N, C-alpha and C positions, 0 to 999 in steps of 0.2 A: 697546680695540678690538680683536678678533679680526682679524689682518691676512690679506689675501688670499693665497690659495696661488700665484697665478700670478706667476712670478718675471720676466714680461715687463709687469708693471704701469707704465704711464708716470705720473711724477710731475710735475706742472706746478707749478713753484716759486712762492711767494707773493709778491706785491711788498712790497719793505723799506719801513721808514720806523718811526715811534714806535711804541711798544708800546700805549700808553695814551693817549686824547684828553683827558685832565686835564691831560698836559704842553702842550696848545696854549693853554691859557690862559682858553678858553671851550670846553665841550663842544659839538660841532655835534650839531643834533636833525635825527632823519631820521623821515619817516613810511611806514611800510610798509603799503600798501593791499592786504590780503588776507592771510587766516592759513592758507594751504594750505601745501603742501610748500615751495613756492617761496619765500613769504613768510616762513615760519618760520626757513629756512635764512638768509634775507637779515637777519633781524632777529639772529639768532644770530650772525652773522658782524660783526654792527655793533657789536651789545651786549658782545661780549668784548673789544672795543677801547675800550669805554668811551664809546661814542656813545651819546646820549639816543634812545632809540628807542620809538615808538609804533606799535603793530600796530591796524590796524582792520579788523574781520572782519564781514561783513554778517550771517553765521549766528551763532547762539548757542553755536557749537561750533567748535573748532580742526580743521584736519587737510585742509579742503577736501574734495576727492572721494574721501579717504582718512580722513575724519572719521567720527564717530558720534555718535548722539544716543539720548536715553531714549525709550522708547514702553511703552505696557502693552497686553498681553494680554488678552483678553475676561475672564478671570477675576481679573483685577487685578494680575498679575505684573508686575513693573518688568523690562524687557528693554533692551539696549541695541540700536539698530538702525543700519545703514550701508548705503553705496550699493554694498556688496559686495565680493567677495573681491579681495584685492591680493597679487601675488607679490614678495617683497623678494629679489630674487636676489643673489646672492653677488658679483657684478661691478657691484653697485650702490654702487660704493666712496663716493660723495660723499654719496648718503643715508643710507648706514650710519655715515658720518663724523657727521652730524647726530644720527642716535639714539644713537650712544655718547657724546654729551655727557652722558646721564643714565642710560646703560646701558653703561659701558666693554666689558663683556664681551658684549653683546647678548644677555643671559641671557632678555630678554623676548620674543625671538624662538625659535620652536621648527621644526625641520626638518620639511618635508613629503617623506616616503619617494619618492613617484613621484607623476605626474600622467600616467596614460595618457589615449591619445588614441583614441577610436571613432568608427566611421564606419556609415551605414546598414545596411552589410553585416555588421557584428560585427567588423571587421578592428580589430585594436588596436596602436597603437604606442605605447613605453614610453620613458622617458628614464633609468629606474634601471640602473645597472650599466655603464654608457657609460664608455669611456675617457675621460679629462680632455685630453688634448694634441690640440690641432688638427693638421692636418685629419683625425686618426685617428677622433676623436669622430663627425665627421659621417658619414664613411664607414662606421663601425660602426654608425650609426644606420641608414643606407640599407640596408646589407645584410641586417640583422634585422627590416627592416621588411615586414611582410606585404604592403604596396602598392608595394613598391620591389624589383625584379628585379634581378639582376646585370646582365643584359642591357641594362637601362634607362640603366645607366652609359656603356653606348658609345653609346647614342642621343643622349645630351647634345650639344648645340651647344657644344663647349669655348670656341670663340672668342667666343660672344656671351656666355657664363656668365662670362668671365674677370674681369669687375668683382667679382663675389662673393667671388674670391680676393684681392682685394686693395684691400679698401674702405679709403678715406681720405676725411675729411670736410674740405673741400667738395668734393673731386673726384668722389665717388660721384654728387654732385646733379647734376654739368656732365655726366655720363655717362648717368645713368637717370631724372632728373627729368622728362624728356618722355614716359615711358611708364608705363601703369598696372601694377599689380603682376600681374594676370592676363595681360596681355598678354605682360610680360616673361618669365612661366614657360614659356608656350606658346611663345615665340619660342626658349628655350633646349631645347625637348621635354622638360620636365620632366613627368615621367609624371601623367596626370591624377587617379590616384587617391590617390598620395603628396602631390600638390599641394593636394589637398582636406584632407588631416591637416596634412601637416608646415609648410605654409607658410599656409594659409587660417587656422589658428589663431592665429598670430601677427599675420596682417594685421589678424583681428578683434580684437586687443588694442587696435587704435586705434578700435575702435567702428564700421568702415568696411568695405564691401565690397570684396574685391581688385580690382574694376574701377574704383573710385573713387580708390585709394591710389596715391601715388607708388611706382614701382618703387624708387626711391633709398632711401624710409624703410624698406621690407622688406629690402633688401639691408644696411642699417646695422645693422638688428636681427639679420639673419643672422650679421653679424660679431660684434656684441655677445654673443650667445649661443653662438654655434657656431665660426666659424673665426676668429674675435679673441680669444677668451679661453678659458684653461684652467681657469676655475672651475668648469666644468659646467652643466649645463642644470637641477640641481635648485635648491629656493628654500627660504626660510623664511617663516614668517608669524608676525604677531604672538601670543602665546599666550593673551592677554585681548583684549576688544574695544579697538579703536584708541584711544579716549579713555586709558582706563586704562594701557594698555601703554606710548604713546606720547606724547601731546600735552600729557595733565593734568601727567606729569612735566616736558616741556620747558616748559610755562607758568611752572611753578615756578622753573625754571632761569632762564628769562628775568627774573622778578620779581626773583630775587636778584640781577640786574645792572642794576636800577634800569630795566628796559623796563617799559612800560604797555601791556599788551593789553586790548583793548576789543573784545567780542564784542557782536553784535548792533547795531552801528553800522555803517551804509552811507555812504559818501564819496560827496558829490554833485559838488564843483567842487573841481579843483586850478587855482590861479591862480598862474602866475609873476610874480614880483617881481623887483627888481634884485640882490637880494642873498638870495633864496631863492622860499619858495613859501607861498602860503594854501592849507590844505587846509580847505575849508570854514571860512574864517575864522582859522584856528590857524596860526600861523608855523612854518614848517620850513626847515632849511637845505638838505635835498635830500628826495626822494621815490622810493620805489619802488613802482612799478605792479606787482602781482604776483596780481592776481585770475585769474578764468577770462575765456576771450575775452568773451563778452557783458558781464561787469562791466566790462574795460578798454574794450571799446568805448563803454561807456556814459559813463565818466569823461572818455575823450577829447572825444566828441561835445559833453558839456557844458562842457568847459574851453577856450573859443575860442581863447586864448592858448597853449596848449601846442604846440610842435613847429612844423615845417613844414607847408604844405600837402600835399607828397608824402608826407611820414611820416604824417600824419593818415588820408590816403587808404588807405595801406598797412596801418594797423590797422583802418579800416572794412572793409576788404577781406577780413579774417580770416574764416573759414570756421568753423561747427561741423559736428562728424559727426552722422549721423542720431541718432534717439532710441535709447536702450536702458533696457531694464527688467530690474528687479532682484525676484524674487520669493523671500520668506522663509517658511518652513513650519516649523511647531512641531507635529510629528507624535505622536501617542500610542501609537506603537510604533516599535522601533528598525529602522532600515535592516539589511540583511544585514551582518554584521561583516567580510565580505570586501571591502566597496566603499572606495574609496579616498577620501582627504580630498578630493580634487579630481579630476574627469574633465572633458576637453574633447571636445566632439563635433564632427562633421562630417556635413554632409549629413542633417542632423536638424532643419530648420527648425521654429519659430524659437530650438530650444535651441542655447546654445553652450557652456555647461558646467553642471555639478552640482557644487556643493560641500557637504560634510557636515561642518557647523561643529562638531559635538560630537566630531570625531575630532581637534581641535587647539585650539579655542578653550575657554578654562575656564568662562566663563559657561555658554556653550551645553552643555558636558560637564556642568555641574552641574544644570541644567535636565533634559536627558536622563536622568542618574540618578535625579531626584525622580519622573519621570513615566515612566520605563521606556519613553522614546519617541526621537525624533533631531530634530536642527534642520537643517533642508535649504534650500540656496539655490540658486534656478535664475536664469540669465542669459541674455537676448535681446539681441543688438547688430545695429545697424542695423535696428532693429525698426519696427512699426508702431506706432501711438499708440491704436489702441483696446483699450485696457487689459484689458477683462474677455475679449475674445477671445484676445488673447496669453496672459494667465494661465491660460484653460482648455486651450490648446494646450501651453502649458509643462507643466502638470501630467500631460497625456495622456504627453506623452514623457517625463517622470519614471516613469510607472507602466510606460510599456513597456520601459524600461532597467533599472528597478528594481521588477520586479513586486510586490516585498512591500510596497510603498508604497500600492497601488490599494485596498486596504481599511482603510488606516489613517484613523484620526479625525484632524481639523484643528483643534488646541486654538488656534491662533492664526495669521493670515496677514497679510503687509504687502507690497505690492506698489508698487515707486516706478517713476516713468518720469521720465526726465532726458533733456536735450539740451544740453550745455553743454561737451563734451569736443571738442578742436580736430582738424580735419580737416587732412591733409596731401595735397592734390589734386595731380595731374599738373601741372607747371609752377610750384607754387608757392613753391619754396625761393628764388628770386632775389628774392622782394618778401617774404621773411618778415622780420617784424620783428627786429632785435638787442637785445642788452641795453644797448648805448648807443645814446642817441637823440642827437637833433640839439639837444635843450634841455639845456644844462649844469646837472648836478644831478639830472636826470630818468633814471632807468633803469627798464628792464623784466625780470622773470623770471616764468619758467612754463614748462608743457610745450610751450606754441606758439610759444616765442622760439627764435630762431637762435641756436645755438651750435656753433663749428666743432670739435666734437669727437663721437667715436662713443657718443652717449647716446641714450636715448629713454625714454618715459613717465616715471616717477617718478623716475629718476635724471636726466632732462634738467631735470625742475622743480629738483631740488637743486642740480645744476650751474650753471644759471643764477643759482639763489639766492645761492651763493657768488661766483659771478662778478660780480652786481650789487652786492653787498659790497664786492667788492675795488676794484671801480670807484670807489665813493665813498670808500673807506678811501684809496685811492691820491691822489685829490684833495686830501684834507686832510692827507697826509703820514704816514699812518698805516699799519701793516704788514697784510698782507692773509693769505689763508689758502690754503694748496696745493691744489689738485685733483688727482685721479687718474682714469685711465680704462683701459680696455682699449688697446692699442697701435693708433694711428691709421695703419695702414697693413697689409697683409697679412703672415702670419707666415711665409710662404715668399718667400724673397728673389727668386727667379726669376719666380714668379707675380706677385708684386706688381711687378716691373718691367714685366711683359708687361700687366697690368691697367692700368697708369698709361699704357701707350700706346694702350689701347683707346678708341674715339673714342666719340662721342654714339650709343646704341642707337636705331636705328629699327624699328619692326616689319617682319618678313619680309612680302614680298607673294606 
């Protein structure tokens, strides 16, 4: 695996123990409910130690929200569809450790040179060429941004902004979880134009409007990408569709370690017993619930014996973000060669970004070459559910930003609407379920699950997956797996100490 470049990476050692479950006399059996990133990570962590693992995935494909499946275009061409673009940042250490199991050099990922951000006035921010060392990276970004002027730095409320300079989890949630992201940015006098680009794009990565998102979650992301990491803000993407590049090889890797991966199988009930669990009648020593929020809620609601009443209510209270729309177009002419692989947008509703898949994905590139066209994907987060209207508006925004597409013929179009991403609302952290549950032998994993490290999105899913595996391995006296993260504190000691003394933020009146 390619090592991270940041010399301040924090390594969290693995629990010690036996190296293989075969030395226990009887190999424990573990059910992993959910075949997304969290579930596959947990399954990998367990199977590598000789635990007998069965993965249950209700879809017919693996990868969860980063999965893909086969579709046909009107002319019969087979293509791979997915739920949209995912950025594999270089500080996603635990996710990249999973991918390195089948791709040690991470050669099936390819670098994206830049991802500019543009607003309704045509102002563009870019991440290419920035210094890597915090806080110089953030300062350089701000000073060269057309939406952030030097005098804006002087207007920032340094006292209220201090938590950004010293993010530590869970402390940052104690400080900022009571305020939404939009209110926090207004309270520190962050310029409105720059806020629209630099922060709203990140907040909408959670598929939520900044007014609905906890400011602590936004601050954690700012730390992960800017002030806490020297890995930079550029990222990699799979060079082929998700199944071919990531999950089919991992499925083979798990099968070689005796794991039974069952797709197209939905779990109904998990019944605790004195020495284990029955998963739809089949016995297991332990269970990892690693589905999306609606899936975990369905299983817990149907399994009356699981957990305590308070824990069950915590799970029931989890919320999902508003719907999001993914629209992929196979066009009969290419977009301008100068168009980036990925463009983030601000103030251009309902459009949040445009991806040109044939810039980086092999399958799309081969289709584009054969048809002298392009494969373009449009996203709308926190969207309405009127698919036809949103699709029409997305196309209109595409034509506005990329005028060469206005007269292109559409060889194929697929529009998806989903609503299963977790919402991280104001005040929600204190009752966010953790990996460890009140039920011995039952653990949770997923991007909605609490883990006291500075991680987010796909990296939180992978980190909770490894942690779920480690929790069960420790229970059986087996050695676990190390975790890595960006520093769980500010990079500048003085600012970190001052940030630690900051109280809970309340909006200015």
